[in-house]
DOSEMAR-25667 format. One line per field, with one value per residue (C-alpha): residue number from 1; x, y, z. Coordinates in nm, 4 decimals, m for minus. Layout:
N
k = NUM / ... .
c1 = X / ... .
c2 = Y / ... .
c3 = Z / ... .
***
This chain:
162
k = 1 / 2 / 3 / 4 / 5 / 6 / 7 / 8 / 9 / 10 / 11 / 12 / 13 / 14 / 15 / 16 / 17 / 18 / 19 / 20 / 21 / 22 / 23 / 24 / 25 / 26 / 27 / 28 / 29 / 30 / 31 / 32 / 33 / 34 / 35 / 36 / 37 / 38 / 39 / 40 / 41 / 42 / 43 / 44 / 45 / 46 / 47 / 48 / 49 / 50 / 51 / 52 / 53 / 54 / 55 / 56 / 57 / 58 / 59 / 60 / 61 / 62 / 63 / 64 / 65 / 66 / 67 / 68 / 69 / 70 / 71 / 72 / 73 / 74 / 75 / 76 / 77 / 78 / 79 / 80 / 81 / 82 / 83 / 84 / 85 / 86 / 87 / 88 / 89 / 90 / 91 / 92 / 93 / 94 / 95 / 96 / 97 / 98 / 99 / 100 / 101 / 102 / 103 / 104 / 105 / 106 / 107 / 108 / 109 / 110 / 111 / 112 / 113 / 114 / 115 / 116 / 117 / 118 / 119 / 120 / 121 / 122 / 123 / 124 / 125 / 126 / 127 / 128 / 129 / 130 / 131 / 132 / 133 / 134 / 135 / 136 / 137 / 138 / 139 / 140 / 141 / 142 / 143 / 144 / 145 / 146 / 147 / 148 / 149 / 150 / 151 / 152 / 153 / 154 / 155 / 156 / 157 / 158 / 159 / 160 / 161 / 162 .
c1 = 36.6306 / 36.7125 / 36.7781 / 37.0687 / 36.9961 / 37.0781 / 36.8214 / 36.5624 / 36.5791 / 36.6048 / 36.2721 / 36.1069 / 36.1917 / 36.0780 / 35.7211 / 35.7137 / 35.8182 / 35.6064 / 35.2940 / 34.9522 / 34.9467 / 34.6245 / 34.4832 / 34.4153 / 34.1045 / 34.0713 / 34.3091 / 34.1432 / 33.8129 / 33.9563 / 34.0878 / 33.7462 / 33.5417 / 33.7435 / 33.7348 / 33.3261 / 33.3090 / 33.5217 / 33.3446 / 33.0206 / 33.1171 / 33.2837 / 33.0771 / 32.8304 / 32.9053 / 32.5348 / 32.4363 / 32.1422 / 31.9457 / 31.7383 / 31.3970 / 31.0753 / 30.8452 / 30.5567 / 30.6960 / 30.6496 / 30.8912 / 30.8273 / 31.0208 / 31.3049 / 31.5138 / 31.8658 / 32.1713 / 32.3450 / 32.3805 / 32.2437 / 32.4450 / 32.4589 / 32.3559 / 32.0855 / 31.7530 / 31.4058 / 31.1353 / 30.7832 / 30.6549 / 30.2861 / 30.1824 / 30.5508 / 30.8586 / 31.1714 / 31.5428 / 31.7841 / 31.5026 / 31.4195 / 31.0660 / 31.1105 / 30.7407 / 30.3840 / 30.1871 / 29.8894 / 30.0673 / 30.1210 / 29.8857 / 29.7591 / 29.8807 / 30.2395 / 30.5279 / 30.7817 / 30.7820 / 30.8927 / 31.0085 / 31.2066 / 31.3485 / 31.4954 / 31.6661 / 31.8100 / 31.9391 / 32.0818 / 32.2776 / 32.3715 / 32.5599 / 32.7246 / 32.9332 / 33.1858 / 33.1412 / 32.8233 / 32.9558 / 32.8328 / 32.6070 / 32.4300 / 32.4277 / 32.2773 / 31.9477 / 31.7366 / 31.3494 / 31.2157 / 30.8490 / 30.5780 / 30.4151 / 30.0359 / 30.2384 / 30.0720 / 30.2428 / 30.1884 / 30.3552 / 30.6320 / 30.6506 / 30.6703 / 30.9306 / 31.1566 / 31.1089 / 31.2045 / 31.5125 / 31.5958 / 31.5561 / 31.8150 / 32.0527 / 32.0143 / 31.9865 / 32.0792 / 31.7552 / 31.7244 / 31.4017 / 31.4605 / 31.2884 / 31.3305 / 31.5331 / 31.3689 / 31.3936 / 31.5178 / 31.5103 / 31.7260 .
c2 = 8.3017 / 8.5391 / 8.8801 / 9.0353 / 9.3144 / 9.5750 / 9.4595 / 9.4155 / 9.7688 / 9.8978 / 9.6859 / 9.8305 / 10.1556 / 10.1319 / 10.0077 / 10.2898 / 10.5578 / 10.4505 / 10.3706 / 10.5884 / 10.8832 / 10.9398 / 11.3027 / 11.3707 / 11.5935 / 11.6095 / 11.9060 / 12.0752 / 12.0320 / 12.1876 / 12.4714 / 12.5552 / 12.4923 / 12.7488 / 12.9791 / 12.9626 / 13.0558 / 13.3329 / 13.4792 / 13.4326 / 13.6271 / 13.9151 / 13.9419 / 14.2154 / 14.5544 / 14.6435 / 14.7453 / 14.5669 / 14.6967 / 14.4477 / 14.4449 / 14.2572 / 14.1918 / 14.3317 / 14.6892 / 14.8318 / 15.1230 / 15.4509 / 15.5327 / 15.7638 / 15.9914 / 16.0275 / 15.9496 / 15.8602 / 15.4989 / 15.3680 / 15.3506 / 15.0713 / 15.1653 / 15.0813 / 14.9804 / 15.0818 / 14.8904 / 14.9055 / 14.5478 / 14.4800 / 14.5253 / 14.5362 / 14.7753 / 14.6045 / 14.7131 / 14.5214 / 14.2385 / 14.2215 / 14.3181 / 14.6084 / 14.7398 / 14.6809 / 14.9133 / 14.8263 / 14.9356 / 15.2870 / 15.5187 / 15.8335 / 16.0930 / 15.9255 / 16.1590 / 15.8684 / 15.4851 / 15.3242 / 14.9707 / 15.1521 / 15.4277 / 15.1106 / 14.9461 / 15.2678 / 15.3586 / 15.0320 / 15.0411 / 15.3826 / 15.2889 / 14.9961 / 15.3096 / 15.4602 / 15.8148 / 15.9690 / 16.2039 / 16.5791 / 16.5468 / 16.2166 / 15.8583 / 15.7328 / 15.5257 / 15.4322 / 15.3918 / 15.1489 / 15.2179 / 15.1357 / 15.4040 / 15.3174 / 15.3863 / 15.6484 / 15.9992 / 16.0270 / 15.6798 / 15.7792 / 16.1111 / 15.9342 / 15.6751 / 16.0038 / 16.1458 / 15.8514 / 15.8387 / 16.1800 / 16.1537 / 15.9017 / 16.0880 / 15.9202 / 16.2362 / 16.1423 / 15.9738 / 15.8664 / 15.7059 / 15.3839 / 15.4153 / 15.2151 / 15.3534 / 15.4819 / 15.2362 / 15.4428 / 15.3340 / 15.4311 .
c3 = 1.2955 / 1.5934 / 1.5507 / 1.7419 / 1.9745 / 1.7201 / 1.4814 / 1.7281 / 1.8540 / 1.4554 / 1.3906 / 1.7223 / 1.6027 / 1.2635 / 1.3870 / 1.6262 / 1.3571 / 1.0877 / 1.2972 / 1.1632 / 1.3555 / 1.5820 / 1.6577 / 2.0384 / 2.0486 / 2.4504 / 2.4623 / 2.1465 / 2.3144 / 2.6529 / 2.4770 / 2.2667 / 2.6096 / 2.7537 / 2.4416 / 2.4455 / 2.8332 / 2.8005 / 2.4721 / 2.6741 / 2.9744 / 2.7653 / 2.4844 / 2.6427 / 2.7472 / 2.8003 / 3.1531 / 3.2176 / 3.5417 / 3.7545 / 3.6320 / 3.6627 / 3.3908 / 3.5694 / 3.5975 / 3.2366 / 3.2543 / 3.0507 / 2.7832 / 2.7539 / 2.5018 / 2.7011 / 2.5445 / 2.8780 / 2.9800 / 3.3096 / 3.6168 / 3.8729 / 4.2060 / 4.4517 / 4.3113 / 4.4937 / 4.3025 / 4.3367 / 4.2163 / 4.2566 / 4.6057 / 4.7577 / 4.7565 / 4.7052 / 4.7590 / 4.5293 / 4.5091 / 4.8789 / 5.0003 / 5.2719 / 5.2691 / 5.1695 / 4.9639 / 5.1717 / 5.4918 / 5.3694 / 5.4669 / 5.2842 / 5.5451 / 5.5823 / 5.4530 / 5.4304 / 5.4240 / 5.7445 / 5.6076 / 5.3377 / 5.5378 / 5.7970 / 5.4978 / 5.3361 / 5.6819 / 5.7439 / 5.3881 / 5.4262 / 5.7853 / 5.6042 / 5.4375 / 5.5566 / 5.4527 / 5.2652 / 5.0032 / 5.0254 / 4.7313 / 4.8910 / 4.7729 / 4.4378 / 4.4071 / 4.1023 / 4.1219 / 3.9244 / 3.8953 / 3.6182 / 3.4323 / 3.6409 / 3.9613 / 4.1614 / 4.1873 / 4.5648 / 4.6113 / 4.4027 / 4.5912 / 4.9273 / 4.7993 / 4.6846 / 4.9828 / 5.2088 / 4.9758 / 5.0408 / 5.4047 / 5.4329 / 5.2272 / 4.9117 / 4.7585 / 4.3833 / 4.2569 / 3.9378 / 3.7716 / 3.5843 / 3.2006 / 2.8967 / 2.6151 / 2.3248 / 2.0032 / 1.7073 / 1.3816 / 1.1002 .
***
């Protein structure tokens, strides 16, 4: 028995409308992936300074948060600026008043700026508790000579219980 055109359309429409529904999970997974990445990127308000495990920092009781700026790090036998070696400790003489490799790097970074503020540029020094004070003084003097006069020493925050 042949169905009329109208009957065939009605039958096709009935089959299409009474089909079991399927859930498309692909777009839902895309949304959740984007949400997870967004939460991972924006979940931390903590300022983290670049630090190596071999530099045990002294502790501090200061309430102010760290500010991100240029970092000079004493790590093992080297002095690093933003993670790049600029001087070796064995090349620094006891009679030196400044460190030439560090001075060159700081001068280069200063010259990249349009203007230098009157109070000087900011720099943070990361040095371990055991760092010799004479070396630390030479690093600070080199920074001041190159107009990095706002010198900060990096420390670990004191853990407070209760």
